[in-house]
VOGU-3710 file (C-alpha; in Angstrom, 3 decimals, decimal comma):
1> mnairittls> -0,026/-0,057/0,088  1,320/3,735/-0,421  1,992/6,000/2,139  2,875/3,259/4,645  3,462/3,394/8,180  3,757/0,373/10,202  3,550/0,377/13,916  5,004/-2,943/16,202  3,495/-5,566/18,279  3,246/-4,556/22,100
11> lvlivlcrae> 1,020/-5,053/24,916  0,158/-1,739/26,651  -2,266/-0,716/29,508  -4,553/2,289/28,873  -6,524/3,707/32,017  -7,069/7,006/31,037  -8,744/6,326/28,653  -35,024/-3,944/17,928  -45,933/-7,336/10,594  -43,104/-4,622/8,906
21> vshaaegkia> -42,649/-2,169/11,650  -42,237/-2,888/15,053  -43,949/-0,461/16,709  -43,178/-0,040/21,069  -45,811/1,710/23,143  -44,245/5,429/22,734  -42,843/6,332/25,692  -42,112/2,670/27,257  -38,797/1,458/27,799  -38,133/-2,005/27,067
31> ppatkgggqi> -37,322/-4,697/29,638  -33,968/-6,548/29,354  -34,322/-8,777/26,686  -33,972/-12,506/27,025  -33,610/-13,728/23,309  -30,283/-13,896/22,450  -28,569/-14,385/25,620  -26,943/-11,700/28,118  -25,769/-8,069/28,035  -23,285/-6,917/25,484
41> sngavwkkgw> -20,352/-5,755/26,910  -16,729/-4,439/26,475  -15,130/-4,135/30,215  -13,923/-0,437/29,738  -12,492/1,383/32,610  -14,495/4,568/34,045  -13,231/7,301/35,590  -15,573/9,883/36,882  -18,599/8,682/34,250  -16,494/8,356/31,490
51> plgfentarp> -14,972/5,363/30,079  -10,985/5,858/29,695  -9,491/2,832/28,272  -9,035/-0,902/28,939  -6,840/-2,832/31,534  -5,009/-4,794/28,745  -4,473/-3,714/25,089  -2,509/-4,680/22,418  -0,966/-3,152/19,505  -0,897/-4,937/16,343
61> avesamlyep> 1,364/-3,875/13,092  -0,858/-1,074/11,174  -0,226/-0,209/7,585  -1,681/2,834/6,337  -2,990/4,406/2,985  -4,093/8,091/3,057  -6,728/8,135/0,005  -7,802/11,607/0,214  -5,742/14,968/1,490  -7,453/18,085/0,573
71> tendwkyahh> -5,243/20,764/-1,063  -6,526/24,305/-1,543  -7,873/23,293/-4,816  -10,014/20,716/-3,385  -13,090/20,045/-1,452  -12,196/20,152/1,792  -14,880/17,961/3,728  -14,790/14,260/4,060  -16,562/11,783/5,800  -18,973/8,804/5,875
81> qslaafkhql> -16,578/6,507/3,878  -17,094/2,764/3,356  -14,751/-0,300/1,647  -15,795/-3,404/-0,404  -13,637/-5,979/-1,844  -14,770/-6,901/-5,667  -12,699/-8,757/-8,259  -9,671/-8,573/-6,977  -9,805/-4,799/-5,927  -10,647/-2,765/-3,170
91> faiwsnalrd> -13,202/0,026/-3,356  -13,620/2,945/-1,648  -16,590/5,358/-1,422  -17,189/8,917/0,876  -19,211/12,064/1,054  -17,343/15,115/0,143  -18,714/18,728/0,614  -17,067/21,838/-0,827  -16,608/23,383/2,872  -19,079/22,201/5,782
101> edspgqrvlc> -20,667/19,142/6,603  -23,903/17,928/5,304  -23,881/21,350/2,962  -26,125/21,517/-0,130  -23,980/20,146/-3,159  -22,156/17,543/-1,069  -20,955/14,793/-3,334  -19,963/11,209/-3,376  -16,481/10,279/-4,491  -14,959/6,478/-4,917
111> avrnetgawg> -11,150/5,403/-5,124  -10,172/1,927/-6,297  -6,873/-0,015/-5,307  -5,784/-2,746/-8,031  -4,101/-5,683/-7,703  -0,876/-3,981/-7,395  -1,672/-2,487/-3,807  -1,720/1,054/-5,594  -4,875/3,551/-4,831  -5,902/5,728/-8,098
121> rprilfqpdi> -7,086/8,688/-7,949  -10,900/9,934/-6,615  -13,744/10,062/-8,995  -17,300/11,387/-8,745  -19,596/8,588/-8,367  -23,021/10,523/-7,633  -23,747/14,437/-8,114  -26,483/16,087/-6,114  -29,632/17,334/-8,277  -31,249/20,519/-8,041
131> dpdgrlrilt> -34,619/21,184/-6,304  -37,184/22,609/-8,223  -36,766/25,531/-5,965  -33,234/25,918/-7,173  -31,411/24,229/-4,162  -28,792/21,442/-4,594  -29,616/18,759/-2,527  -27,120/16,424/-0,218  -25,840/13,468/-0,816  -24,226/11,290/1,963
141> aagfhayrgt> -22,376/8,205/0,757  -23,892/4,517/1,835  -21,966/2,071/0,938  -21,564/-0,852/-1,280  -23,191/-4,813/-1,935  -21,441/-7,348/-4,610  -23,761/-9,967/-5,702  -22,814/-11,974/-8,888  -20,589/-9,648/-10,886  -21,936/-6,843/-10,196
151> lvayagdysi> -20,905/-4,104/-7,909  -23,945/-1,414/-6,663  -22,932/1,570/-4,919  -25,291/3,677/-2,525  -26,023/6,929/-1,643  -28,339/9,011/0,737  -30,397/11,494/-1,151  -32,177/14,272/0,756  -33,162/17,958/0,609  -31,609/21,197/2,463
161> drkstrllar> -34,715/20,916/4,528  -34,225/17,395/5,255  -37,377/16,148/3,169  -37,921/14,040/-0,049  -35,166/11,370/1,402  -34,118/8,344/-0,977  -31,796/5,995/-1,568  -29,900/5,932/-4,780  -27,842/3,351/-6,593  -25,241/2,686/-9,322
171> tsqdgktwse> -24,337/-0,366/-10,667  -20,698/-1,581/-12,369  -19,393/-4,977/-13,733  -15,885/-3,962/-13,887  -15,640/-0,672/-11,424  -14,788/1,713/-14,078  -17,937/1,906/-16,100  -21,037/2,630/-13,760  -24,951/2,982/-14,572  -26,704/5,736/-14,742
181> vrdlhvpicp> -28,491/6,543/-11,159  -31,382/4,588/-9,995  -33,872/5,843/-7,195  -34,759/2,462/-5,321  -37,730/4,715/-3,499  -36,430/3,576/-0,154  -37,046/6,929/2,328  -33,515/6,276/4,152  -29,876/7,769/4,338  -28,038/4,658/5,404
191> nhgpqstasg> -25,546/4,596/8,368  -23,771/1,368/6,682  -24,628/-0,413/3,162  -26,646/-3,345/3,029  -25,547/-6,186/4,946  -26,534/-10,141/4,858  -27,938/-12,161/7,292  -27,462/-16,096/7,837  -30,343/-16,371/5,321  -29,123/-14,202/2,616
201> rliiagntaf> -31,563/-11,438/3,604  -29,897/-8,072/2,862  -30,839/-5,280/5,912  -29,794/-1,871/5,991  -28,508/-0,172/9,390  -30,337/3,522/9,207  -30,728/5,507/12,364  -34,020/3,876/13,452  -35,326/2,378/10,338  -33,681/-0,931/9,109
211> pytddpagls> -35,270/-1,540/5,571  -34,970/-5,711/4,093  -34,935/-7,148/0,874  -34,697/-10,640/-0,279  -33,553/-9,793/-3,445  -29,871/-10,859/-3,258  -28,969/-8,138/-5,555  -30,246/-5,361/-3,326  -31,873/-3,431/-6,224  -35,710/-3,846/-5,357
221> gwkmtgvypa> -37,830/-5,227/-2,703  -37,022/-3,372/-0,161  -39,703/-3,131/3,065  -39,480/-0,574/5,855  -39,104/-1,655/9,233  -37,099/-0,661/12,615  -38,102/1,094/16,111  -39,413/4,311/15,217  -43,202/5,001/16,322  -46,250/3,883/13,889
231> siepfqdnps> -47,547/7,993/14,731  -44,561/9,115/12,196  -45,922/7,969/9,086  -44,510/7,976/6,223  -41,388/7,929/7,873  -38,355/9,108/6,413  -34,410/8,186/8,146  -32,236/10,625/7,975  -29,953/13,149/9,802  -32,565/15,023/11,487
241> tfwdvakrmr> -35,652/12,505/12,168  -33,894/10,306/15,100  -34,537/13,784/17,074  -38,243/13,541/16,647  -38,106/9,091/17,456  -36,202/10,008/20,549  -38,642/12,953/21,999  -41,337/10,926/21,267  -40,075/7,360/22,366  -38,792/8,977/25,332
251> wpnlcegafy> -35,202/7,344/24,624  -31,728/9,035/24,590  -30,550/10,175/21,290  -30,281/6,688/19,220  -28,630/7,170/15,986  -26,398/5,554/13,397  -26,949/1,780/13,741  -24,734/-1,086/13,205  -25,532/-5,005/13,564  -24,292/-8,668/13,393
261> qtddgvlhml> -26,030/-12,062/14,099  -24,979/-14,391/16,657  -25,269/-17,931/15,932  -28,991/-18,554/17,511  -30,018/-16,477/14,823  -30,459/-13,550/16,794  -29,708/-9,849/15,356  -28,099/-7,197/17,554  -28,653/-3,715/16,448  -26,227/-1,370/18,711
271> frvtdlvkvq> -26,797/2,665/18,385  -24,633/5,560/18,911  -25,760/7,711/21,882  -25,400/11,361/20,977  -25,845/14,371/22,326  -24,319/13,103/25,407  -24,873/16,631/27,678  -28,305/15,945/27,734  -28,693/12,235/28,428  -27,843/10,122/31,647
281> gvnlwesrsa> -25,486/7,410/30,756  -22,307/6,836/28,038  -23,264/2,885/26,797  -24,219/1,978/23,374  -27,933/0,869/23,400  -29,298/-2,404/21,917  -32,466/-3,629/19,798  -32,934/-7,337/18,850  -34,703/-9,181/16,114  -35,268/-12,983/16,101
291> dngatwdppr> -37,546/-13,101/13,116  -34,390/-12,005/10,747  -35,184/-8,526/11,154  -39,096/-8,304/9,977  -39,870/-6,819/13,874  -36,933/-5,218/16,643  -37,654/-5,316/20,084  -37,551/-1,391/21,821  -34,176/-0,795/22,532  -32,084/-0,952/26,246
301> etafsntdak> -29,006/0,145/27,244  -25,627/-2,378/27,197  -22,567/-2,640/29,076  -20,635/-1,459/26,459  -18,955/2,151/26,322  -20,095/4,797/24,258  -18,110/8,108/23,317  -20,800/9,791/20,977  -19,043/8,042/17,796  -20,318/5,785/15,351
311> fhfgrlpdgr> -18,857/2,050/15,063  -19,291/-0,989/12,562  -19,286/-4,879/13,431  -18,338/-7,981/11,710  -17,160/-11,566/12,053  -13,448/-12,816/11,437  -12,961/-15,858/9,328  -12,124/-17,669/12,851  -15,863/-17,309/13,986  -15,162/-14,604/16,132
321> fyyvgnpvgg> -17,210/-10,738/16,096  -15,245/-8,025/16,202  -16,454/-4,289/16,765  -14,604/-1,600/15,405  -14,683/2,325/17,066  -13,858/4,345/19,298  -14,976/3,126/22,885  -13,119/4,723/25,265  -11,317/7,975/25,295  -12,242/11,358/23,530
331> grtplvlsls> -12,153/13,351/20,132  -12,696/9,707/18,492  -9,161/8,727/19,476  -7,927/5,995/20,007  -9,483/3,723/17,046  -10,092/0,285/19,060  -10,670/-3,240/17,605  -12,237/-5,594/20,101  -13,055/-9,349/19,656  -15,725/-11,561/20,834
341> rdglrfdrhy> -15,844/-15,271/20,944  -19,816/-15,256/21,892  -20,601/-12,032/20,343  -21,512/-10,898/23,670  -18,492/-10,363/25,788  -15,916/-8,167/23,814  -12,955/-8,790/26,074  -10,026/-8,735/23,678  -8,899/-5,052/22,658  -6,275/-4,080/20,100
351> ilgdkhyqrr> -5,248/-0,323/19,335  -5,083/0,456/15,752  -4,652/3,892/15,781  -3,800/6,934/18,286  -1,993/9,649/16,399  -3,008/13,291/15,807  -3,947/14,399/12,199  -3,533/18,013/11,895  -6,412/19,574/10,255  -5,621/22,097/7,609
361> fegrakggey> -9,117/23,892/6,637  -11,868/25,036/8,721  -15,491/24,134/8,082  -18,396/23,251/10,020  -18,724/20,303/12,600  -15,361/19,362/11,437  -13,173/16,968/13,615  -12,275/13,626/15,005  -9,184/11,799/15,038  -10,539/8,300/13,624
371> gyphsviydg> -14,310/9,438/12,401  -16,842/6,431/10,920  -14,433/3,398/10,651  -15,920/0,970/8,216  -14,570/-2,419/7,622  -13,953/-5,202/5,259  -11,740/-8,411/5,504  -10,094/-9,342/2,255  -6,893/-11,467/1,480  -5,933/-12,049/4,687
381> hlyvivsrqk> -6,391/-8,735/6,153  -8,545/-6,681/8,176  -9,016/-3,276/6,405  -10,698/-0,279/8,261  -11,296/3,049/6,403  -11,768/6,732/8,687  -12,119/10,055/8,213  -9,184/12,141/9,692  -10,704/15,486/11,183  -13,837/15,074/8,462
391> eavevlcval> -11,261/16,433/5,921  -8,705/13,552/4,991  -9,592/9,918/4,149  -7,275/6,963/5,426  -7,099/3,284/5,194  -5,694/0,772/7,739  -4,734/-2,838/7,273  -3,896/-5,387/9,986  -2,680/-8,664/9,005  -5,960/-11,224/10,427
401> sdlkep> -2,195/-13,743/11,392  -2,065/-11,043/14,050  -5,288/-11,161/15,472  -4,892/-14,751/16,630  -5,965/-16,286/20,153  -3,036/-16,085/22,606
//
């Protein structure tokens, strides 16, 4: 990989650091769920009400490639990034705005790493439309899905007043030539792209909506479901609607879901809790589904630490579950990989990054050392893509051999 930095393996101690729609009774918080076992935890060390670190961590060797680092002539905001492996190549996608987060005209870029390991220059994959009132719409990169030789790229699209939300898609057979943009008529701006369950069903993790389809191509048959109340119809899931859901349901401000499935078939959707100044507790919240994502239990709090940051879940080839995100510390650092044998107790932790990136350009809501991670396993490695201060885009790479059981 280009722009490579490698750190050595060492052990360190860090102590600073839930039918189509499931409609629970509004204002009622569910008791602890029993389906799917016990409570999810990560064993963080807390001090004065904040998760600061872990008793034991490791530092595997990490390679790094910087995909986007703006200059004076470039657009200055980069965020919402995702990765996919397709036909012996890696694909990266991210949102790109002129200066400010989620501003009118925000577009979506894509970059490709070829078989030699070199990343190409980013290209524009989605351009925003102009509404009848003359205002540019806003696009958010929403990941990829690959099926039978076709790669699908997704983007969430909404107006400046956070209305007319829709999911867009483009397809390619070679990663070079892309189809025209398709409107999939799904009112969601995804947090992560479609993810497959054990049955092959695809589910999109949004904020409080989790649409699903049994179309393996991920292009049709999407059905809305989630934890939002029935009183909000028609419902749109975008960066503003989860606030109303929280108010009506008397929950904390839950958003940016990410899920995994345990061997008992239960789906676990974890939520970021945001606006921590106004809520009590900083653990992640969780909703579970025992019917393959058709309905979801009302959310409940876990014992997995949260620092108001996005995260991603996956599963290693050896069967262990993993989380990657910012569960401790502050300023979205450090970037932590946490492993679990049973999908409940995440008890082995690796530091993937804790270096400072100097932001070069100002902009609204810019910040965060290792923001909004997404991951993919490819060719014996775990790849994690992050934004640096919502300005640069970086890919970190760890050999799976360095994550073996001790």
